[in-house]
Every structure is written in C-alpha cells, then in structure tokens.
PADRENZA-316616 format. One record per residue (C-alpha): residue in one letter; x, z, y; residue number from 1. Coordinates in pm, 1 decimal. Example, Ala and Ser with C-alpha at 12.3 -4.5 7.8 and 13.67 -1.06 7.14 Angstrom:
! PADRENZA-316616
A / 1230.0 / 780.0 / -450.0 / 1
S / 1367.0 / 714.0 / -106.0 / 2
! end
This chain:
! PADRENZA-316616
M / 8930.6 / 6700.3 / 10428.8 / 1
A / 9164.4 / 6924.5 / 10625.4 / 2
M / 9537.6 / 6900.6 / 10625.1 / 3
E / 9709.6 / 7247.2 / 10625.8 / 4
V / 10011.6 / 7281.7 / 10837.3 / 5
L / 10260.6 / 7464.9 / 10625.3 / 6
N / 10615.3 / 7613.0 / 10714.4 / 7
R / 10923.2 / 7421.7 / 10616.5 / 8
Y / 10996.4 / 7659.7 / 10317.9 / 9
E / 10676.4 / 7553.7 / 10157.8 / 10
A / 10626.7 / 7181.0 / 10241.8 / 11
H / 10781.8 / 6902.0 / 10438.2 / 12
L / 10477.1 / 6676.6 / 10528.3 / 13
L / 10322.8 / 6874.5 / 10832.3 / 14
N / 10508.7 / 7166.3 / 10976.1 / 15
T / 10363.8 / 7184.4 / 11331.4 / 16
A / 10034.4 / 7128.1 / 11507.9 / 17
V / 10185.9 / 6830.2 / 11699.9 / 18
E / 10278.5 / 6663.3 / 11378.0 / 19
A / 9929.7 / 6731.6 / 11229.3 / 20
V / 9760.4 / 6587.7 / 11544.6 / 21
E / 9980.2 / 6268.9 / 11519.4 / 22
F / 9900.7 / 6236.7 / 11151.1 / 23
V / 9532.0 / 6273.1 / 11192.6 / 24
G / 9534.6 / 6020.4 / 11469.9 / 25
D / 9737.3 / 5775.9 / 11270.7 / 26
V / 9508.7 / 5803.6 / 10988.0 / 27
G / 9207.0 / 5741.1 / 11222.8 / 28
S / 8929.4 / 5878.1 / 10999.4 / 29
G / 8669.5 / 6112.1 / 11141.2 / 30
S / 8666.4 / 6279.7 / 10801.0 / 31
L / 9018.4 / 6425.7 / 10852.2 / 32
G / 9086.3 / 6745.0 / 11027.6 / 33
I / 9356.9 / 7011.7 / 11062.2 / 34
L / 9392.2 / 7362.6 / 10912.7 / 35
L / 9619.5 / 7591.9 / 11113.4 / 36
D / 9750.5 / 7917.4 / 10956.8 / 37
A / 9866.9 / 8207.8 / 11158.7 / 38
Y / 10140.5 / 8300.2 / 10898.0 / 39
H / 10285.5 / 7937.6 / 10911.1 / 40
M / 10269.8 / 7917.6 / 11285.7 / 41
N / 10461.6 / 8225.3 / 11306.3 / 42
I / 10758.6 / 8042.7 / 11139.4 / 43
E / 10729.8 / 7696.3 / 11292.5 / 44
E / 10561.3 / 7720.1 / 11635.7 / 45
A / 10723.6 / 7837.8 / 11951.5 / 46
D / 10381.6 / 7919.3 / 12080.7 / 47
P / 10113.8 / 7953.4 / 11811.5 / 48
A / 9827.0 / 7986.7 / 12051.6 / 49
E / 9937.0 / 7653.8 / 12236.5 / 50
A / 9934.5 / 7501.8 / 11881.2 / 51
I / 9577.5 / 7584.2 / 11846.8 / 52
R / 9501.6 / 7438.4 / 12175.0 / 53
C / 9696.9 / 7128.3 / 12079.2 / 54
A / 9483.0 / 7086.5 / 11767.5 / 55
G / 9171.7 / 7105.3 / 11978.4 / 56
D / 8859.3 / 6966.5 / 11823.6 / 57
R / 9058.3 / 6840.4 / 11527.6 / 58
L / 9100.6 / 7207.2 / 11412.5 / 59
W / 8853.5 / 7246.6 / 11128.6 / 60
L / 8986.3 / 7555.9 / 10955.6 / 61
Y / 9195.6 / 7862.9 / 11064.3 / 62
H / 9375.7 / 8096.8 / 10819.6 / 63
A / 9464.7 / 8446.0 / 10929.8 / 64
A / 9723.8 / 8681.2 / 10789.5 / 65
D / 9991.6 / 8866.7 / 10983.7 / 66
S / 10353.4 / 8760.9 / 11028.8 / 67
N / 10416.5 / 8957.7 / 10695.5 / 68
R / 10130.3 / 8813.4 / 10510.1 / 69
Q / 9956.0 / 9143.9 / 10528.5 / 70
G / 9632.0 / 9229.4 / 10731.2 / 71
I / 9592.6 / 9165.8 / 11097.9 / 72
G / 9769.7 / 9427.6 / 11307.0 / 73
R / 10051.7 / 9505.8 / 11032.2 / 74
G / 10284.4 / 9255.7 / 11173.5 / 75
H / 10397.0 / 9114.6 / 11508.5 / 76
T / 10149.2 / 8814.4 / 11538.4 / 77
D / 9970.3 / 8792.2 / 11873.0 / 78
F / 9613.8 / 8762.5 / 11751.0 / 79
Q / 9457.9 / 8833.5 / 12094.0 / 80
A / 9640.9 / 8512.1 / 12212.6 / 81
Q / 9531.1 / 8328.3 / 11905.8 / 82
M / 9168.3 / 8439.5 / 11936.5 / 83
A / 9174.2 / 8326.6 / 12308.4 / 84
A / 9313.3 / 7986.1 / 12208.3 / 85
L / 9052.8 / 7945.3 / 11933.2 / 86
S / 8780.5 / 8012.9 / 12198.7 / 87
D / 8965.1 / 7752.7 / 12444.5 / 88
A / 8973.0 / 7489.4 / 12166.8 / 89
G / 8598.1 / 7534.4 / 12109.8 / 90
Y / 8673.1 / 7637.3 / 11746.8 / 91
V / 8351.8 / 7767.1 / 11580.8 / 92
G / 8459.2 / 7747.4 / 11215.7 / 93
P / 8549.4 / 8021.6 / 10976.4 / 94
I / 8832.2 / 8252.9 / 11012.8 / 95
I / 8966.4 / 8279.8 / 10653.1 / 96
L / 9177.1 / 8595.2 / 10570.3 / 97
E / 9473.8 / 8492.0 / 10343.1 / 98
C / 9672.7 / 8815.4 / 10279.0 / 99
T / 9884.6 / 8890.7 / 9989.1 / 100
A / 9983.3 / 9230.9 / 9835.3 / 101
P / 10328.8 / 9364.0 / 9893.2 / 102
G / 10592.3 / 9265.2 / 9627.7 / 103
P / 10775.9 / 8970.5 / 9497.1 / 104
N / 10638.8 / 8620.4 / 9492.8 / 105
P / 10402.2 / 8563.3 / 9791.7 / 106
F / 10219.6 / 8301.7 / 9597.7 / 107
T / 10079.9 / 8557.8 / 9351.9 / 108
P / 9816.5 / 8772.1 / 9511.0 / 109
I / 9795.1 / 9028.8 / 9223.2 / 110
K / 10129.7 / 9162.2 / 9145.6 / 111
D / 10060.2 / 9510.1 / 8969.3 / 112
E / 9788.0 / 9769.5 / 8931.5 / 113
S / 9786.7 / 9857.0 / 9305.5 / 114
S / 9758.8 / 9489.0 / 9436.8 / 115
L / 9394.5 / 9488.4 / 9460.8 / 116
D / 9372.2 / 9816.3 / 9647.7 / 117
W / 9628.2 / 9674.3 / 9901.9 / 118
L / 9426.9 / 9346.4 / 9942.6 / 119
E / 9096.2 / 9532.8 / 9989.5 / 120
T / 9277.3 / 9763.4 / 10258.9 / 121
Y / 9426.2 / 9451.7 / 10429.2 / 122
L / 9083.6 / 9269.7 / 10434.3 / 123
R / 8895.6 / 9578.5 / 10551.3 / 124
E / 9134.6 / 9625.7 / 10833.8 / 125
S / 9155.3 / 9262.0 / 10934.9 / 126
R / 8761.2 / 9241.6 / 10925.4 / 127
A / 8742.8 / 9547.0 / 11151.1 / 128
W / 9006.0 / 9388.6 / 11394.5 / 129
L / 8815.3 / 9061.1 / 11405.3 / 130
L / 8477.7 / 9222.2 / 11469.4 / 131
A / 8635.8 / 9399.6 / 11760.1 / 132
N / 8838.7 / 9121.0 / 11904.6 / 133
A / 8727.3 / 8772.0 / 11779.3 / 134
P / 8536.7 / 8539.5 / 12014.9 / 135
V / 8171.2 / 8504.9 / 11934.0 / 136
A / 8036.9 / 8151.4 / 11900.8 / 137
! end
C-alpha cells in the first residue's frame, strides 16, 4: 500500500514528505510506501526535489501534473529538478500522469465536450517531455 501525500486543501493526514516518512517509519511495515505527487508538492513543499530525496527508497509511486494540473511544461513546476531527484532516490517505479481538463471542479476530469481533447493533448505533451527528459532505469 502506498500513502499519497496530499495538499492541506484536500486532506490533513500527510501533507509533506517528512510527515510521510515519519508515518511509514512509525507503522514499521515493509508493505507500506509513499506516493508523492508533483501537483501537491508544488503547494506544500519548499523544495519538491528535496522531498523526493527525503522519501528515498520508500517512494513507491510518483504522480506528475504541472502546477496548474495540466500537462508537464504548462505550469511552473521544475520537472528537471524532480527527475534528477527521482534518479538520486533510485526510483524505478512508474511516472503516472494525473492531469485534469480546464474548468471548474478539478476532481472531475471530464467537464464538457472538449475535455477529452484537452486531456489527450496534456498526455501527449507530457509523454513527449518525459521521453526527452526522464531518467532511464
């Protein structure tokens, strides 16, 4: 099981990598890891790349969406730094793209007839960025 670290506006259990590392350590089970999300780290972490390094080998999953929940490169997230940190941490798991279409309610990915086109655009752009920039395991 992987505990996802969410921003304070969505949850109050684990909001930073430090809290997640402490929680996983306190539970003391080899079956519990951490899921870090670039969007949530953008809100809560002073240095998202350092948060990834902090999670280290307990980082089991990584979600990517830019600071605006759009595709990589459409916001201000420093994905170069996060990719370097993933490599430093020895992360070999998946990079899961978690973008949402523009419009109200970020929890609803399909908002209108253009939503699927937006999501496909974000995923295509993000995939291209990752193929050009992500560390190879």
